N, C-alpha and C positions, 0 to 999 in steps of 0.2 A: 504494500499499500504506500504510494508516494507520500501521502500525508505524514506518516509516521517518522519519516526521515527528515522532513522539511524543518520542523522547530529545532531539531538538534544542529542542523546546518546553520540556521540563523543564529543560534546562541553562541556556536563556535565562532562565526564571523564577527559577533559584536562582543566577544568576551574581552579582547584586548582594550576596547573603548571602555567597558564597564569597569575593569579592574585596572585601568591605567593609574599611575601615580598621581597624574595631573588631573584627576577627576573633579577637582574642586571647580565649583561653578555649575556643573552639571545637575540638572534634575530629572527625575523620570518616574515612570509608573509602569508596572507590568500587571497584566491581569489574565486570568484564566478561568474557564467555566466549562464544566463537565457534566453531562446528563446521560446516564446509562440505564435502560429499562429491559426487562425481560418478562417471559410469559407469552401471551398470545402474540405479542409483537416484540422483536428484539430490536432496539434502537439505541444508537449512540450519537451524541451531539457533543462537538468540542469546538470551543472558540478560544482565541488567545490574541493578545495585543501588547505591544511594547511601544512606549512613547519616550523620547529623549528631548531635553531642551537645554540650551545654554545661552545665557543672556549676559551681556556687559553693556557698557555706556552706549556704544553706537551699534551694535549688533545683536541680533537674536536668531539663533539657529534651532530648528526642531524637526524632528523625524517621528514618523508613525509607522508601524508594521503591524498588519492584521492577517489572521488566518481563520477560517471557518470551515468546519467538516461535519457532515451528517451521514449516517448509514442506517439503513432499515432492512432487517432481514438479510444481512451480508450484502446489500446493494447500495452503493453510493449514491446518495440523493442529493448532496451538495458538497462543493469543494471549491474554495475561493482563497486567494492570497492577494493582498494589496499592500502598497507601500507608498509613502510620499515624503519629500524632503523640501524645507523651505528656509530661506535665509531672508531676514529683514534688516535693512538698513535704516535705523532710526534718526530722525532729524526733528528739530523744533518741538521737542516735547513728545507728544502722542502720535505724530505722523511717522510713516515708514514707506520705503520702497521695497518690494518683495521680488523674489524669483522662486518659482515653485515647480517641481517635477513630480509626476504621479505615475504609477504603473499598476495595473490590475489583471491578474490571470484567474478568470472564472470559468471553471469547466463546463457549466450548463448555461452560459450566456449567449452561446452562438459565435463568441469571438475567441480567437486563439490568444489574443492579448489586447489591452487597450492602454494608451498612454498619452499624456498631455504634458506641455511645458508652457508655463505662463509667466509673466511679469507684469507689474502695475503697482498702484497706490493703495495705501491703507490708513486708517485712522482709528485710534482708541478713542471713540467719541464720548465715552462715559466711563468712569472709575470711581468706586468707593472701596477704600482699603485695598488690601492685596488679593482678595478673592472674588470681588465682584466688578465686572466690567462688560463693555460692549465694543467689539471690534468689527469694523466695516471695511471691505476692500473691494476694489474693481480693477481689471486687468485685461490684456489681451495675450493671446498665444497661439499654440498650434496643437492639434490632435492628430495621432497617427494610431490607427487601429488595424488589426488583421483578423479577417474573418476565417472561421474554421471551414466554411465552404464558400466556393464563388458565389457572387450574386448573379442576377439575370443577365448582366453583361460580361460575366466571366472574370469579374475583378474580385481579388481578396483584400486589397488595401483600401482603407478609408483614410483620406488625408484632407484637412480643412483647417482654416483659421478659425479661432473661437474668441469669444468674449466671456470673461469669468467674473461673477459677482458672488461675494460670500460674506457670511456673518458669523460671529461667535458671541453668545450671551452666557456668561458665568455669573451666578448669584449665590452667594453663601446664605443658606437658609439658617444656619447656626454655625457655631465653631466647629461642629463635627458633621455637618451636612452640606452638601453642594448640588445645586442644579445647574445643568449645562444644556445649551441649545446650540447645534451647529447647523447652518444651512447655506447650501451652495448651489449655483446653476452655471452650467458651461454650455453656451449658446454658439451652434455652428453658424458661421457666416457665410458658408458656401452651400452646403447641403441642408442646412437648417435643422440639423439634429441636435436636440437639446437633452443634456443629461442633469437631472436635478436630484440632490440628496439632502435628507434631514435626519439629524440624529439627536434625539432626546433622551437624556439620562439623569439619573439622581444617584448619588453615592452618599454613604453614610460610615463613619468611622466605627470599626468594631473595637479594636484595641491597638494602641500604638499607631504604626504605619499601615495597618491592615484595614481595608474597608470593603463593604458590600456594594455592589453596583447592579442597577437594573437599567436596561437601555432599550431604546426601540429606534430601528434604522429602516428608512425608507429610500429607495432609489428607482427613479422613473427615467425611462429612456424614450424619447418621443418617436424615434424611428429605429426600432429594435430590428435584429436580424430575423429573417423568416423561421418560424417555429419556435421563437423564443418569447417569453413574456416580456411586457413592457414594464413591469413594475415587480421589484424584489422587496421583501420585507424580512427584518429579522428582530426577534425579541431575545434578549439574552440577560441572564442573571450570573454574576461572576464575582469572584473575589479578586480585589485590587491592592497591590503592594506598592506604596510610594517610596521613594528614596531620593 
C-alpha cells in the first residue's frame, strides 16, 4: 500500500529541519486522526498534517503538508496528498507581498496531479492579541494540471493563468480554544475553471501542547474532469501537537 510508506518518507525528509540546532524561531504543529471499524463493514480512515512557520522582522515562511487515506472492506476509497509553501515579505506593519506554491495528488480526482504558483499582496486587516486576526490576500499566478485520461481533444495537460483570493480568520475563543476559518478561490483566466476551498475548524487544549481538533473541509471545482465529482468534503477529528 503506497500510503503506508509515504508518512515515513516525509518524516525522514523533514527530520533534519525539525531536529536542527538552529530550530529557534520555528513554530509548528502536527496532527493525526485514525478511525478503524470492524464487523459488518471493515473501514479504516487516516489523516495527517504537518505545519511549520518561521517569522522574523521582515519575513514569514510557512509550509503545510497533508495526507488522507480511507479503506473499506480492503478497497481503497480515498487517497490524497497535498503540500504548499509560502514566503511573505512584510512591510509597513501589517502588509506583505507573498509567493506561494501548491501541489496536490488525489488518486480519485481525475487528475494525475494539480499544481499552482501565485504571487501577490496581502494585509492583516485586523488583529487582537497574538491569537485573533484576519488576513486577506489577492494575487495572480499560473496553474498546471495533468489529467489521468486525455480529454475530448486528446490533451492531458491543463495550463492557464489564474487569480487567487484568500482569507484566514483566527479567533481565540478562550485561552485554551481557537476557531479558525480559511477560504480561498483560484479563478482560471483562460478556461474559467475555478477551484474554491473552505476549511472550518475548532481546537481545544487537552493538556500541555496537546489539543483536540475537529475540522470540516470543502473543495469545489467548477470544471471537473469527466467522471469525477465537482465537490469533495472531509470531516476530521484528530489530535494536534504544537511545538
